[in-house]
C-alpha positions in Angstrom: 31.7 -26.0 -24.9 30.0 -22.9 -23.7 32.3 -22.8 -20.7 35.4 -23.1 -23.0 34.2 -20.3 -25.2 33.6 -18.1 -22.2 37.0 -18.7 -20.8 38.6 -17.9 -24.2 36.5 -14.8 -24.4 37.6 -13.6 -20.9 41.2 -14.2 -22.0 40.6 -12.1 -25.1 39.0 -9.4 -22.8 42.1 -9.5 -20.6 44.4 -9.0 -23.6 42.2 -6.1 -25.0 42.2 -4.5 -21.5 46.0 -4.5 -21.5 46.1 -2.9 -25.0 43.5 -0.3 -24.1 46.2 2.2 -23.3 46.5 3.5 -26.9 42.8 3.7 -27.5 40.2 5.9 -25.8 37.3 3.5 -25.0 34.0 4.2 -23.4 33.9 4.7 -19.6 30.1 4.7 -19.1 28.9 3.3 -15.9 26.8 0.4 -17.2 29.5 -0.7 -19.7 32.1 -0.8 -16.9 29.8 -2.8 -14.7 29.3 -5.2 -17.6 33.0 -5.7 -17.8 33.2 -6.3 -14.1 30.4 -8.9 -14.4 32.3 -10.6 -17.2 35.4 -10.7 -15.1 33.4 -12.4 -12.4 31.9 -14.8 -14.9 28.3 -13.5 -14.3 27.2 -13.7 -17.9 23.5 -12.8 -17.5 24.3 -9.9 -15.3 26.9 -8.7 -17.8 24.4 -9.0 -20.6 21.9 -6.9 -18.6 24.4 -4.1 -18.0 25.5 -4.0 -21.7 21.9 -3.7 -22.8 21.3 -0.9 -20.3 24.4 0.9 -21.6 23.0 0.7 -25.2 19.8 2.5 -24.1 22.0 5.4 -23.0 24.6 5.0 -25.7 23.0 3.3 -28.7 26.1 3.5 -30.9 28.5 1.9 -28.4 30.2 -0.8 -30.5 32.0 -2.1 -27.4 28.8 -3.1 -25.8 27.5 -4.7 -29.0 30.7 -6.8 -29.3 30.2 -8.3 -25.9 26.5 -8.8 -26.5 27.4 -10.7 -29.7 29.6 -13.0 -27.8 27.1 -13.6 -25.0 24.2 -14.2 -27.4 26.4 -16.7 -29.3 27.1 -18.6 -26.1 23.4 -18.7 -25.4 22.9 -20.1 -29.0 20.8 -17.0 -29.8 22.5 -16.9 -33.2 20.2 -14.4 -34.9 20.6 -11.9 -32.1 24.4 -12.6 -32.0 24.7 -11.8 -35.7 22.8 -8.6 -35.3 24.9 -7.5 -32.4 28.1 -8.4 -34.2 27.0 -6.4 -37.3 26.4 -3.3 -35.2 29.7 -3.8 -33.3 31.6 -3.8 -36.6 29.6 -0.7 -37.7 30.2 1.4 -34.6 33.6 0.3 -33.3 36.4 2.8 -34.1 38.6 1.4 -36.9 41.8 2.2 -35.0 40.8 -0.2 -32.1 42.1 -3.2 -33.9 41.7 -5.6 -31.0 38.0 -5.0 -30.7 37.4 -4.9 -34.4 39.1 -8.3 -34.7 37.1 -9.5 -31.7 33.8 -8.6 -33.5 34.8 -10.2 -36.8 36.0 -13.5 -35.1 32.9 -13.6 -32.9 30.7 -13.3 -36.0 32.8 -15.9 -37.8 32.3 -18.3 -34.9 28.5 -17.8 -35.2 28.6 -18.5 -38.9 30.6 -21.7 -38.2 27.9 -22.8 -35.8 25.3 -22.2 -38.5 27.4 -24.1 -41.0 28.2 -21.1 -43.2 31.9 -21.5 -43.8 31.9 -19.0 -46.7 30.8 -16.1 -44.5 33.1 -17.3 -41.7 36.0 -17.3 -44.0 35.2 -13.8 -45.2 35.2 -12.5 -41.6 38.6 -14.1 -40.9 39.9 -12.5 -44.1 38.6 -9.1 -42.9 40.2 -9.7 -39.5 43.5 -10.5 -41.1 43.4 -7.3 -43.1 42.9 -5.3 -39.9 45.9 -7.0 -38.2 48.0 -9.0 -40.7 50.6 -9.9 -38.0 48.2 -11.9 -35.8 49.1 -15.6 -36.1 46.0 -16.9 -34.4 43.8 -15.6 -37.2 45.8 -17.6 -39.8 45.4 -20.7 -37.7 41.6 -20.3 -37.5 41.4 -19.8 -41.3 43.8 -22.7 -41.9 41.5 -24.9 -39.9 38.6 -24.2 -42.3 40.9 -24.9 -45.3 42.0 -28.1 -43.7 38.5 -29.3 -43.1 37.7 -28.5 -46.7 40.7 -30.6 -47.8 42.3 -27.5 -49.4 45.7 -28.4 -48.0 47.7 -26.0 -50.2 45.8 -23.0 -48.8 46.0 -24.3 -45.3 49.8 -24.8 -45.7 50.2 -21.2 -46.9 48.6 -20.0 -43.6 50.7 -22.4 -41.6 53.8 -21.0 -43.3 52.7 -17.5 -42.5 52.3 -18.5 -38.8 55.9 -19.8 -38.8 57.1 -16.6 -40.5 55.4 -14.5 -37.8 56.6 -16.6 -34.9 59.3 -19.2 -35.8 59.1 -20.6 -32.2 55.3 -21.4 -32.3 54.8 -25.1 -32.8 51.3 -24.8 -34.2 52.4 -23.9 -37.7 54.7 -26.9 -37.9 51.9 -29.1 -36.4 49.6 -27.9 -39.1 52.0 -28.7 -41.9 52.6 -32.2 -40.4 48.9 -32.8 -40.1 48.4 -31.8 -43.7 51.1 -34.3 -44.8 49.5 -37.1 -42.7 46.1 -36.4 -44.4 47.9 -36.8 -47.8 49.7 -39.9 -46.7 53.0 -38.2 -47.1 54.4 -39.8 -44.0 58.0 -38.9 -44.4 57.2 -35.2 -44.8 54.9 -35.4 -41.8 57.6 -36.9 -39.6 60.0 -34.2 -40.6 57.5 -31.5 -39.3 56.7 -33.4 -36.1 60.4 -34.0 -35.5 60.8 -30.2 -35.4 57.8 -29.8 -33.1 59.3 -32.2 -30.6 62.6 -30.2 -30.7 60.8 -26.9 -30.2 58.6 -28.2 -27.4 59.6 -31.6 -26.0 56.7 -31.5 -23.5 54.0 -31.1 -26.1 52.2 -34.5 -26.4 50.5 -33.9 -29.8 53.9 -33.8 -31.5 54.5 -37.4 -30.4 51.0 -38.7 -31.0 50.7 -37.2 -34.5 54.1 -38.5 -35.4 53.0 -42.0 -34.1 50.3 -41.9 -36.8 53.0 -41.2 -39.4 55.1 -44.1 -38.2 52.1 -46.3 -38.3 51.5 -45.3 -41.9 55.1 -46.5 -42.7 54.6 -49.6 -40.5 57.5 -48.6 -38.3 55.9 -50.2 -35.2 58.8 -49.7 -32.8 58.9 -45.9 -33.4 55.1 -45.6 -33.4 54.7 -47.4 -30.1 57.6 -45.3 -28.6 55.7 -42.1 -29.6 52.4 -43.3 -28.1 54.1 -44.0 -24.8 55.9 -40.6 -24.9 52.6 -38.8 -25.6 50.7 -40.6 -22.8 53.6 -40.1 -20.4 53.1 -36.3 -20.8 49.4 -36.2 -20.5 46.2 -38.0 -21.3 46.5 -37.5 -25.1 43.3 -38.5 -26.8 44.9 -39.3 -30.1 47.6 -41.5 -28.5 44.8 -43.4 -26.7 42.9 -43.8 -30.0 46.0 -45.2 -31.7 46.8 -47.5 -28.8 43.4 -49.1 -29.0 43.4 -49.6 -32.7 46.8 -51.2 -33.1 47.0 -54.7 -34.5 49.8 -57.2 -34.3 52.8 -57.0 -34.1 52.3 -53.5 -32.7 49.7 -54.5 -30.2 52.0 -56.8 -28.2 54.9 -54.4 -28.6 52.9 -51.5 -27.1 51.6 -53.7 -24.2 55.1 -54.7 -23.4 56.2 -51.1 -23.3 53.1 -50.2 -21.1 54.1 -52.9 -18.7 57.6 -51.4 -18.4 56.1 -48.0 -17.7 53.8 -49.5 -15.2 56.7 -51.0 -13.3 58.7 -47.7 -13.5 55.7 -45.8 -12.1 54.1 -48.1 -9.6 51.7 -45.5 -8.3 50.5 -44.3 -11.7 47.1 -45.7 -12.7 47.4 -44.5 -16.3 49.4 -47.4 -17.7 47.3 -50.3 -16.4 44.2 -48.4 -17.4 45.4 -48.0 -21.0 46.2 -51.7 -21.1 42.8 -52.5 -19.8 41.2 -50.5 -22.5 43.4 -52.1 -25.2 42.5 -55.6 -23.9 38.8 -54.8 -23.7 38.8 -53.5 -27.3 40.2 -56.8 -28.4 37.6 -58.8 -26.3 40.3 -60.2 -24.0 38.2 -59.6 -21.0 40.1 -61.6 -18.5 43.3 -59.6 -19.2 41.3 -56.4 -19.2 39.9 -57.1 -15.8 43.4 -57.7 -14.4 44.7 -54.4 -15.9 41.6 -52.4 -14.7 41.8 -53.8 -11.2 45.5 -52.8 -11.0 44.6 -49.3 -12.1 41.8 -49.2 -9.5 44.2 -50.4 -6.8 46.5 -47.4 -7.7 43.7 -44.8 -8.0 40.2 -46.1 -7.0 37.5 -44.8 -9.3 33.8 -45.7 -9.9 34.5 -45.3 -13.7 37.2 -48.0 -13.6 35.1 -50.3 -11.5 32.3 -49.9 -14.0 34.5 -51.3 -16.7 35.7 -54.1 -14.4 32.0 -55.0 -13.9 31.4 -54.8 -17.7 34.2 -57.2 -18.4 33.2 -59.7 -15.8 29.7 -59.6 -17.2 31.0 -60.3 -20.7 32.6 -63.6 -19.5 29.6 -64.6 -17.3 31.2 -64.0 -13.9 28.2 -62.1 -12.5 29.2 -62.4 -8.8 32.4 -60.7 -9.6 30.6 -58.1 -11.7 28.2 -57.4 -8.8 31.0 -57.0 -6.4 32.7 -54.5 -8.6 29.6 -52.4 -9.3 28.8 -52.4 -5.5 32.3 -51.0 -4.9 31.6 -48.3 -7.4 28.3 -47.5 -5.8 29.9 -47.4 -2.4 32.1 -44.6 -3.8 29.1 -42.8 -5.4 25.6 -44.1 -4.5 24.0 -41.5 -6.7 25.4 -42.8 -10.0 22.3 -43.9 -11.9 24.4 -45.5 -14.7 25.9 -47.9 -12.1 22.6 -48.5 -10.5 21.2 -49.6 -13.8 24.1 -51.8 -14.4 23.6 -53.4 -11.0 20.0 -54.1 -11.8 21.0 -55.8 -15.1 23.7 -57.9 -13.3 21.2 -59.0 -10.7 18.8 -60.0 -13.4 21.5 -62.0 -15.2 22.2 -63.8 -11.9 18.5 -64.8 -11.8 17.5 -62.3 -9.1 14.8 -60.4 -11.0 13.0 -59.2 -7.9 16.2 -57.5 -6.6 16.7 -56.0 -10.1 13.2 -54.5 -9.9 14.0 -53.0 -6.5 17.2 -51.4 -7.9 15.3 -50.0 -10.9 12.8 -48.6 -8.5 15.6 -46.6 -6.9 16.6 -45.3 -10.4 13.0 -44.2 -11.2 12.5 -42.6 -7.8 15.4 -40.4 -8.7 14.5 -39.9 -12.3 10.7 -40.3 -12.6 10.6 -39.3 -16.3 13.1 -41.9 -17.5 11.0 -43.7 -20.1 13.4 -46.5 -20.8 13.7 -47.3 -17.1 10.0 -48.0 -16.9 10.3 -50.3 -19.9 13.1 -52.2 -18.4 11.4 -52.6 -15.0 8.2 -53.5 -16.7 10.0 -56.2 -18.7 11.5 -57.6 -15.5 8.0 -57.7 -13.9 6.6 -59.5 -16.9 9.3 -62.2 -16.5 8.5 -62.6 -12.8 4.8 -63.1 -13.6 3.6 -59.6 -12.4 1.6 -58.8 -15.5 -0.5 -56.0 -14.0 2.7 -54.3 -12.7 4.3 -54.8 -16.0 1.4 -53.2 -17.9 1.5 -50.3 -15.6 5.2 -49.6 -16.1 5.0 -50.2 -19.9 2.0 -47.8 -20.1 4.0 -45.1 -18.3 6.9 -45.8 -20.7 4.8 -45.2 -23.9 3.3 -42.1 -22.5 6.8 -40.7 -21.8 8.2 -42.0 -25.1 5.5 -42.8 -27.7 8.3 -44.2 -30.0 9.5 -47.0 -27.7 8.4 -49.9 -29.8 9.6 -52.6 -27.4 7.3 -51.3 -24.7 4.3 -51.6 -27.1 5.5 -55.1 -28.2 5.9 -56.3 -24.7 2.6 -54.9 -23.5 0.9 -56.5 -26.6 2.4 -59.9 -25.6 0.9 -59.6 -22.1 -2.5 -58.5 -23.4 -2.5 -61.5 -25.7 -1.8 -63.9 -22.8 -4.7 -62.2 -20.9 -7.0 -62.8 -23.9 -7.3 -59.1 -24.7 -6.9 -59.6 -28.4 -8.0 -56.1 -29.5 -5.6 -54.3 -27.2 -2.8 -56.6 -28.2 -3.4 -56.1 -31.9 -3.4 -52.3 -31.4 0.0 -52.5 -29.7 1.4 -54.8 -32.4 0.2 -52.4 -35.2 1.8 -49.5 -33.3 5.1 -51.4 -33.4 4.8 -51.8 -37.2 4.0 -48.1 -37.5 7.0 -47.0 -35.5 9.5 -49.4 -37.2 8.5 -48.4 -40.7 11.9 -48.7 -42.4 14.4 -51.5 -42.4 17.0 -49.5 -40.4 14.4 -49.2 -37.6 13.6 -52.9 -37.4 14.1 -54.1 -33.9 11.1 -56.1 -32.6 8.8 -55.8 -35.6 9.1 -59.6 -36.2 7.4 -60.3 -32.8 4.6 -57.9 -33.8 3.9 -59.7 -37.0 4.0 -63.0 -35.1 1.5 -61.7 -32.6 -0.8 -60.7 -35.5 -0.5 -64.3 -36.9 1.5 -63.2 -40.0 4.3 -65.7 -39.7 5.8 -65.4 -43.2 6.1 -61.6 -42.6 7.6 -62.2 -39.2 10.3 -64.5 -40.7 11.0 -61.9 -43.5 11.6 -59.2 -40.9 13.7 -61.5 -38.7 15.9 -62.4 -41.7 16.3 -58.7 -42.5 17.5 -57.9 -38.9 20.0 -60.8 -38.9 21.4 -59.6 -42.2 22.2 -56.1 -40.9 22.5 -56.5 -37.1 25.9 -56.1 -35.5 25.1 -58.3 -32.6 24.7 -61.6 -34.5 24.5 -63.7 -31.4 21.7 -61.7 -30.0 19.9 -61.7 -33.3 20.1 -65.5 -33.6 18.7 -65.8 -30.1 15.8 -63.5 -31.1 15.2 -65.8 -34.1 15.1 -68.8 -31.7 12.5 -67.0 -29.6 10.5 -66.2 -32.7 10.4 -69.8 -34.0 9.7 -71.1 -30.5 6.7 -68.8 -30.3 5.5 -70.1 -33.7 5.9 -73.6 -32.4 8.6 -74.5 -34.9 10.7 -76.3 -32.4 13.4 -77.6 -34.7 14.2 -74.2 -36.1 14.1 -72.7 -32.6 16.8 -75.2 -31.5 18.9 -74.5 -34.6 18.9 -70.8 -34.0 19.5 -71.2 -30.3 22.6 -73.3 -31.0 23.8 -70.7 -33.5 23.5 -68.0 -30.8 25.3 -70.0 -28.2 28.1 -70.8 -30.8 28.5 -67.1 -31.3 28.9 -66.4 -27.5 25.4 -65.8 -26.2 25.7 -66.6 -22.5 22.7 -65.0 -20.8 21.7 -68.3 -19.2 19.6 -66.8 -16.4 17.5 -65.0 -19.0 17.2 -68.2 -21.1 16.0 -70.1 -18.1 13.2 -67.6 -17.4 12.4 -66.3 -20.9 8.8 -67.3 -21.6 9.6 -67.5 -25.3 11.6 -70.6 -24.5 8.7 -72.4 -22.8 7.7 -74.5 -25.9 11.1 -76.1 -26.1 12.3 -75.9 -22.5 11.5 -79.5 -21.7 13.1 -81.0 -24.8 16.2 -83.1 -24.2 17.9 -81.2 -27.1 17.4 -77.9 -25.3 18.7 -79.2 -22.0 21.8 -80.7 -23.7 22.6 -77.4 -25.5 22.3 -75.4 -22.3 24.5 -77.9 -20.3 27.1 -78.0 -23.1 27.7 -74.3 -23.2 27.4 -73.7 -19.5 30.5 -75.9 -19.2 32.4 -73.8 -21.7 35.7 -72.2 -20.7 34.8 -69.3 -18.3 36.9 -66.7 -20.1 35.2 -67.4 -23.4 38.3 -68.6 -25.2 36.8 -72.0 -26.1 33.7 -70.2 -27.4 35.7 -68.0 -29.6 37.8 -70.9 -31.0 34.6 -72.8 -31.8 33.2 -69.8 -33.5 36.3 -69.2 -35.5 36.0 -72.8 -36.8 32.3 -72.6 -37.6 32.1 -69.1 -39.1 32.3 -68.7 -42.8 33.4 -65.2 -43.8 30.9 -63.3 -45.9 31.2 -59.9 -47.4 27.6 -59.4 -46.5 28.6 -59.3 -42.9 31.0 -56.4 -43.4 30.1 -52.8 -43.5 32.2 -50.2 -45.2 31.5 -46.7 -43.9 33.1 -43.6 -45.6 34.9 -41.3 -43.2 36.7 -38.0 -43.2 39.7 -37.1 -41.0 39.9 -33.8 -39.1 42.5 -32.9 -36.6 43.7 -36.5 -36.6 40.4 -38.0 -35.7 37.9 -40.1 -37.8 34.5 -38.6 -38.5 31.5 -40.6 -39.9 28.2 -39.1 -41.0 25.3 -40.2 -38.9 21.8 -39.4 -37.9 20.8 -39.0 -34.2 17.0 -39.2 -33.9 16.9 -38.1 -37.6 19.3 -35.2 -37.2 22.4 -35.3 -39.5 25.6 -35.0 -37.5 29.0 -36.6 -37.4 30.5 -39.2 -35.1 34.1 -38.9 -33.9 35.3 -42.5 -33.4 37.4 -42.5 -30.2 38.3 -45.9 -28.8 40.0 -44.2 -25.9 36.8 -42.8 -24.5 34.5 -44.9 -22.3 31.1 -43.5 -23.2 29.2 -41.5 -25.8 29.5 -37.8 -25.1 28.0 -34.7 -26.7 28.9 -31.0 -26.3 26.4 -28.7 -24.7 26.1 -26.9 -28.0 24.8 -30.0 -29.9 22.6 -31.2 -27.0 20.9 -27.8 -26.6 20.3 -27.5 -30.4 18.7 -31.0 -30.4 16.5 -30.1 -27.5 15.4 -26.8 -28.9 14.6 -28.3 -32.3 12.7 -31.4 -31.3 15.4 -34.0 -31.8 15.5 -34.5 -28.0 12.7 -34.1 -25.5 12.6 -33.7 -21.7 11.7 -37.4 -21.6 15.2 -38.2 -23.0 17.0 -36.6 -20.1 17.9 -39.4 -17.7 19.8 -37.5 -15.0 23.3 -36.7 -14.2 26.5 -38.6 -13.6 30.0 -37.9 -12.6 32.0 -38.3 -15.8 35.7 -39.2 -15.5 38.1 -39.0 -18.4 41.0 -41.4 -18.5 43.4 -39.2 -16.6 41.0 -38.9 -13.7 39.5 -35.5 -14.2 35.9 -35.5 -13.0 33.0 -33.3 -14.2 29.3 -33.6 -13.8 27.3 -34.1 -17.0 23.7 -34.5 -18.0 22.8 -38.1 -19.0 20.5 -38.5 -22.0 19.1 -41.3 -24.0 19.6 -41.3 -27.8 16.7 -43.4 -29.1 18.0 -43.9 -32.6 21.6 -43.7 -33.8 22.1 -44.6 -37.5 25.3 -44.4 -39.6 26.4 -46.3 -42.7 23.4 -48.7 -42.4 24.3 -49.5 -38.8 21.5 -48.8 -36.3 21.8 -48.6 -32.6 18.8 -48.2 -30.3 18.7 -46.4 -26.9 22.3 -45.2 -26.7 23.1 -43.5 -23.4 25.2 -40.3 -23.7 26.7 -37.8 -21.4 26.6 -34.0 -22.1 29.9 -32.8 -20.9 30.7 -29.1 -20.8 34.4 -29.4 -21.6 33.9 -31.9 -24.4 35.3 -30.5 -27.6 34.1 -33.1 -30.1 30.6 -32.6 -31.3 29.7 -36.2 -30.9 32.2 -38.6 -29.4 31.6 -42.3 -29.8 33.3 -44.3 -27.0 33.8 -47.9 -26.0 30.2 -48.3 -24.6 29.1 -48.3 -28.2 32.1 -49.4 -30.2 32.0 -52.7 -28.4 28.5 -53.3 -29.9 29.6 -52.7 -33.4 32.2 -55.4 -33.9 35.8 -55.4 -35.1 36.7 -52.0 -36.6 39.5 -51.6 -39.1 40.5 -48.4 -40.9 41.4 -48.4 -44.6 43.1 -45.0 -45.2 43.5 -45.6 -48.9 39.7 -46.1 -49.5 38.9 -43.7 -46.6 36.4 -46.2 -45.1 35.9 -47.7 -41.7 35.4 -51.5 -42.1 33.1 -52.9 -39.4 33.1 -56.7 -39.1 30.5 -58.2 -36.8 31.8 -60.3 -34.0 31.3 -64.0 -34.6 
């Protein structure tokens, strides 16, 4: 985000430099050196020169204007506002370009601070200075749009068209307004004109596709999605592609296959199909599509998704092969190293999994969750002392990691260290002090001997958890621990019916020891091990056995901005908004949000995992910081330990990709009620 703002600012500087002929501007030495540093993208050096200039020329509004921009980029918003105020005070009124620059810079700071009223006032002032500047109307219209004041936004879009009839953005704004108001026909009219003015502008097609979907004109909608993706990697088109239902889903896949044949060297089309199939849990088809994409343009990111899909259907050898291929391309990718460790564990090779996690921790020695995971593997292999050591490091690095306390408490209990165990169990209860935080609290109460309370907590988790199969397995473990063998078997069968297939874990999970030798247990494991390898038989059994219940369904209110769906959420307690994007692979944050969270205590240094090469769907690579979000809550849905990438060129404040969407369940969008409907996978 900062990089984007900087580039835009340099572009603004270039324009102002060209227009400088009619205005006499300062030529002081330090100011000129500051401009040269700006041109060379040396921001700190530029800031130093502008500050030096102000010591000699304390009323130089030009230096203040650049300082305001640079302070804003550094998130020093107080200093940025002060500098912008002084720039507006001292700049000559006749230098319209710089006066507008100062107003819009201050407006941007106000928007970062959430003060749209003052931001709007600054845009109004800028428009008064130069009423024929179309970009100013677009900025103001965006605020009106976000406030759902569509009539005022439309007035600004019409003004943009009046000033420049060939500029597509005014027509795009009018079409977007119409989409938001479900006036699909009017929206199509505007987007038709956009595609005539600029046939190579992908958003004209992707936004029109949304209009056609609203009218249930599936052929036209899928044609536009293909047209948008043919031009570039259009995020909205990808989102629409992965949310289509029948008959549009099959129609779009067919058109993708045609494009794939027409462009045999282009990886985009099979990649899109892979994402679509994965979103629908059709993992076998997803693998085929991803592998074709990787054949055309080999990428660690594609191979990661291949490994994920193989893991979902229990083909761990294939998953391991895919993740090894990814690591051969980039051995420093910590995300793929962790995935390899988890695959090895699922294959029953816990010792090798521990070795791989050791590589991760040697590279990132302050990665708290990594110590928990390695400690858990050590516990399952019987290395209790090693497990306690790792779990103790974890809770030092992250005192809120309840699972580390719970696991360590279990080990202490086995070792007869009752007081230490009870202290850890009480710590779990202290951390998970509200229902939305419940994760392993049932085990803590069981460890304390409070069985009724443990069952109450477990029932609460099952009622709200999106991973019902995993929750039923946890319930089986709980009842097994409490020596209620019959209940343990019942819940184990429910979890297997719903698709739980971690047989290697079941076979070494000490929680299963009380029922492991029972014939009923052996029969259950044998039955489901023989299930159809692609999971289709499991799904059909589930469909027969599952009774729909409105209690299983979450309805989460959303707003739409710029054609994307936003949902209020809390990240480690900080109120933010998710942008649902099924076309993205991972969770990403902008540098702006991540820096704010770090500075204000919502993230700590312990949450920084490392870095990874982040590839978007059209193959562009950038390097981003990898962080761990301990607690993500929205609409009653809670996710623990969500990995996210901080990507500098990411425009969305908080982008929720497939790595999390797949954990939520089936997602439907009700535009009339303006809610996202999340149905847990059964």
